[in-house]
N, C-alpha and C positions, 0 to 999 in steps of 0.2 A: 664688777666688784670694786669698791673704792679702795684707794691707796691710803690706809690709815696712817702710815708713817709719814707720807707727804703732808697729810692734814696736820699731824702732830707737830712737824717742824715749822709749820706756819702759825702755830700758836706762840704767844710770847714766851711761855716756859719752855716749850719744845725747841724754839729757835735758840734760846740761851743754852740749853743742855746740849744740843747738837754742836754748837760752837765750842763749848767747853771740852767736849769729848772728841772733837775733830771728826764728827760724823757727817756724812753727806746731807746737804739740805736741798732737796729737789725743788726747782723753780715751778711756779704755776704757769703752764703754757697757755698762751692765748690762741684759741682755735677759732676757725671761721664759724660764724653763727648765721650766715645767709649765703645766698648764691653769689657767684662771681660778679663783681661790680666793675663798671667802667672806670670809676675813680677810686680804685682800691688803695691808692697811695696818697689820697688827698690829705693835706695837713701833716704828712709824714716826710720830713726832710730826708733827702738822699744826698750824701756827700760823694761826689764823683771825682775820681782821679784817673789818670792815664799815663802809660809809659810813653817816652819819646817815640814818635813814629807810629803810634797805634792807629788801627784801621777801622775800629768798630764804634767810634764815638758817635757818629751820626745815627745809626740805628738804635744804639743804647739810649741816647738822649731823647730821641723821638718816642721810644717806648715808655720811658719814664714820664715824660711830659703828658703822653696820652693817658697814663694812669693817674695823673693829677699830682705828681710828686713835686714839691719845691726842690730846686736843684742848687746844691751848694758846692763850692770849690775852695781849695786851699791855694791862694795865689802864687806862692813861691815855689811850688813843686814842678818838676819836669812834666812835660806832656800837657801843660795848661794851654799852650797854643792850639793843640789839636782840638781840645774841648771848646775853646772860644770860637774857633773857626766853624765847627759843627753847629754850635749854638746860634751863631750869627746867620748861617744859612737857613736854619730852622726857625729863626726869629724867636728864640727862647731867652728868657732872662736867667742870669746866673747870680746867685747870692753868695756872699762871703760866709765863711764858717765862724759862727759866733763863739766867743769864749764861754767856758762852762759856767762862769759866774754871771753871765749876762741875763739869765732868766728866760732866754728863748728856748724853744723845744729842742731836746736832744736829737741827734741824728738817729733816724729809724734804721737807716741802712748805710753801709760803706761799700761802694762799688768801684772796682778798679778794672780798667780796660788794659789787660796785659798783652794784647795782641802785638804790641811793638817791641816786646822784650826779645833781644836777639843774642845776648851773651850772659854768662854767669855774673859778670860784674854789674850788669844792668839790673839784676834782681834787687840791688840796693834801692831802686826806685819803689819797689813793692814795700820794702821795710819802711822807707821814709813816709809813705802814705799811711800805712796802717798803724805803725807803732805809737804815734802820738794821739791817735783817735780812739783807741780801744777802751780806755777808761770812761770815755764820755758817751759811749753808745747806749741807747735806750734799752731798758729791759725788753726781752723778747725781740731784740733787734735782729737784723739780717746783714751778713757779710757775704758778698758775692764777688768772685773773680771771674772775668770773662776773657778767654784766650783763644788763639788759634789752636786747633787740634794738632798734636805732634805730627800726624801723618800729612797735614797740610802745610807744614813748614819745610823750608829748604835749608839744607846744610846741617851739619852735626850740632853746632852750637844752638841753633834755633829749636831743633827737636829736643835737645837736652833741657833747655830752659823751660819749654812747654811742659815737659814731663815733670820737672822739678816742682811745678805749681801744684801737682797732685799731693806731694808730700807736705807742702806748705799748708794747703787748705785742710788736710786731714789732721795735722797737728794743731792748727789754730782752732779748729772746731772743738777740740778737747780742752782748750783754754777758755772759750767763751760760753760754754754750755751752762755754767753755774747761774747765769741770770736769764736763762731761757733763750739765749741767742743762738743762731745757727750760722754755719759757714759752709758754702758749697762752691763748686767750680763748674762753669759751663764752657765746654770746648767746642768751638765753632769751626766746622770744616769749610774749606773754600767753596764759595757759592751759596752758603747758608745764612749770610748776614741778614737777609730779610725775614728769617724765621725766628727771630729773637724775642718778639713781643710777648707771646704767650708764656714761654719759659721764664722770662723776667717777672711777669705778673705773678706766676705761681710761686717762684722761689722767694720773692720779696714780700709775700703776704702770709696771712694766718693759715692759708690752705696747706702750707708746707711745714706746720709747726713741729713735726716729729722727724724731719729729714735734715740731717746734718753730716758733714764730712763726706759728701758724695760728689761724684764726677758724672756729669751727663753730657753726652756728645750730641750736637745738633748737626744734622746732615742736610744737604740740599733737598728741599721738599719736592714731592711728586707734583704738587700744585699748591698755589697759595691758599692758605686756609683763612677762615673768617676771624674776626676778633673773638677773643675768649669769652667775654660775657654774652650769654644767649646762644652760644654755638651748639648746644645740645637741644635746643628748643625743637620739639616735634620729632626728634630722632627716636628710632625704635631700638631698644637695648634689651638683650637677654643676659641674665645673670644666673649661673648655676650655683647650687648650694645657698639659695637665697632665703631660706626659712628663718635663719637666726644668725647671730654673731656678725662676723665680718661681711658675709653675703648680704644680710639684711641691711647693714649700713651702706654697702655699695649701692644696693637698689634704692635706698632712701636718698642718697646723695645724687644719683643720676636723675631721680624724679625731681629733686629740688632744682636741678638745672634745666628742667623742662622736658626730659626724655619720657617716652612711654615705655614702661618697664614690663618685661615678661620674666617672672621668677620661676626658676626650675629647682626642684628638689626631689629627693627620693619619695616614693609613695608613702613610706612610713612617717614622713614629716608633713604630709598633706595638710593637716590641721593648722600647724604653725605657719606653713607657707601661705595658706589662705588668709590668716590673720595679718601677716606682714604685708601682703599685696593689697588687702582691703584698705589699709591705712594710707597706702600710696596711690590708690586708684589704678593699681597695676593688675596684671593677669597672672594667675598661677598655673603652672604645668607640672603635674606630678609625673616624674620620669626618672628612671634609673639611668644615669649617664653611661653606664657600662653595657647597657642592653644593645643587642645587635642592631636593633632598629631605631636607636636613639637619634641619630642624625636624620633619618627619614622622617621621624615624628616631628622633629623641630622644623625641618624644611616645610612639611605640610602645614604646621601651625602658622609659621611666620609668612610663608608665601601666600597662603590663602587669605589671611586676615590683614596683613601689613605690607605685602609686596616685598618682603625681605628685611634683613637686619642691617642697621647702621653700626651697631656695636654688639660684640659678644664678649662677655667676661667669664673666663673659666676659673671659678672660685672653689668649686666642689673639691673636697679633699678630706682624707682621714689619716690617722696615725695608728699603727699597730707596732708598738715598740718592744723589741727584744734584742739582746745580744745575738749576733748572727749565728753563733754556735748553738744557740737555743731556739732560734726562730723557726716556727713551723711553716711549711710551704704556703698554707692559706693566708698567713699574715703577709708574706711577700707578694703573693698574687693579688690580694685585695688592694693593697696600697698602690702597686704598679698600675693596676687596671683603672682605678678611680683617678689617681693623681696625674697620670701621664698618658696612658693609652687612650683614655676617653677623649682627651683634648685633641689628639691627632685624628681620631676617628670622626669626631663631630666636625672639626674644621674641614677635613677632607670631604665629608658629605655636603657641607654647606658650599664649599667652593665648586664642587663637581655639579651640584644641582641648583646653582644660582640662588642659594639662600641668603647670600650677602649682597647688598647693594654696592654699586660703584662707590669707592671711597670708604668702605667699611673699615672699622678699626677693631682689633682684637686685643684684649688684655688678659694675661695669664698670671695667676698667683703662684709665685715661687716661694722661697723662704731663705733666711740666712743659714738654715740648716743644710741647704744645698750648696752653700758657699764655704762655710766653716766646718760643717760636719758635726754630728753629735753621736756619742757612743750609744748603741742601742737603736740607731735609726738608719741603718744601712739602706733599708727599703725606701724610707721617706727621703733621705738625702739624695739617693739616686734619682728619684722622681723630680725633686725640686731643682737639682742641677740639670737634669734633662730638659726641664722647662726653659731654662736659660739658653741652652743650646738650640732648642726648638725655635724660639723667637728669632734668634740670630739666623737660623737656616731658612726661615720662612719670610724674612723681611723683604726680599726682592719679589717674592710672589705677591705679597700684599701691596707693595709699592706699584707693581704692574697694573693693579686695579685702582690706583689712586689712593690707597689706604695705608695702613701700618699695623704692625703687631709689636707689642712690648710686654714686659713683665714687671711686676712689683714684688719685691722680696721683703716680707714683714719680719721684724724682730720679735721681741717679747710684747705681745698685745694682750690687754685685759679682756679676756673672754671667759666663757664658762669652762673651757678646757684648762686655762691657766689658773682659774680660781680653784680648781680641784687639785692642783699640785700641793705637795707638802709645803709648809710655811718656809722652811729654809731655802729650798731651791727656788721657790716663788720670789722671795726677797732678793736673792742673788740675781735672778733673771731680770728683775726690775732695775737694779742698780748698776749693772755692768754696761752702761752706755754713758755718753757724754752729758745727757740730760737727766741721768740718775732716776729714771722712772720708766714704767711701762707705757707703751702707746695705747691708743684707743682704736676701736674699729673704724671710727671716723677718719683717723689718720690714713689708713689704708684706702678708704673710700675716696678721700680727696685726691690721692695720687692716681687712682684708677680713673676718676672722672677727668683729670687732666689728660691722661693718655687717651681716653676715649674721645676727647674733643677733636674735631677737625682743625682746631686752632693750633694744636700741637703737631703741625704738619711736618716739622723738621726732625721729629723723634721717631725712629723706626729701628727695630731690632735691638732695643736697649733694655737693660734691667736696672731698676732704681730701688735701692734699699730704703725701706721706711722703718728705721730701727733706732732712732736717736743716736746714731753712730755707735752701734754695738762694738765692744772691744775685741770681738772675735771675727775671724774671716778677713777678707780684703777690705 
């Protein structure tokens, strides 16, 4: 369903009226229109800054240069020596930051290496880098802070400052969303410096258009992953709930990246599943994920025909909303069985019967409803919070096989379900985030594809909200 209000505010009359009445004017987001590219940042200048004593300049500059980004600096700021030294070792050219009136391209991204911040007073370096540059960032720009994770810092002051960055980025994200820009924080654990390439490409590109105000931790990888472009080529991926909506978008995006897709949905949706898979050159499997033999049937299908799965995406889910005092037991049981219990049972069967190849990655769909909670959704909220706990609990198991398991938590997404909502709640749901609009199924699919890639080798046991920085929850 199209967002008519967004379209209206981009007309000349609508823009004037919204400004006159002080109404929100949602930006048009630039989303990816093709597969991951090696030169995703070509002709997109990135202004790079660093705190004194920062430790991540070399891997950051290497990743940016590999993605084709022209690298700009502000000469008078602290930390310049760290950047120049890393650039010299990598034989990279650094450009000055042009004045706004110069006519040169605006900065696409503002990236700050905060790994050297060690005291509250030193946070001033963060202010000095970002404050003068915010007015000049391009529309749909990217702000990214990269820091050591608090648990990898020594001393009270270091841990305090690293944690302070979370509040900084969440607040800044709410300031820059009006022009479609996003702001996010990558926390790098000790030993994970070499796993920054794929996350940088993802968060600085159109593939992350609806992700803002988020913190993602990068851990030491089980093994070094391949480059992000082409990393899903030939991989075998299974997606549950694939007949329509978010599941169909996930299947299409994985296929776009070169994966062979097996779509699973309930037998009642077999017709729609067949149509979706036919468009992608995929295979449909009509299956009730709550069936006692669901895992066995999946193992039989994938082992016999493909030799196992490289990716499994648990997207199947339902809602049956009622206030708990009025909720019949079958509402509770249905939601718990489909949204949570089926994930555990299928994964257990795949792991036990070698249905997953070495290095396999699992992605589970959670929800901000499991983070912030919604009245009338005690059943749904329990399952989606449970998913978050499940991926944390299973991270070491998957890492032991060279893989990973993560979750994506959607916010308000434009689907058939949200289109059926009453007008008032639907409009509120769209506007209560920093980007003032609902997301698209593609936004969820892009995050899933990133987590599904072996290039995201340093991300395991994490949950990423794809919600435009919804104002509720953490």
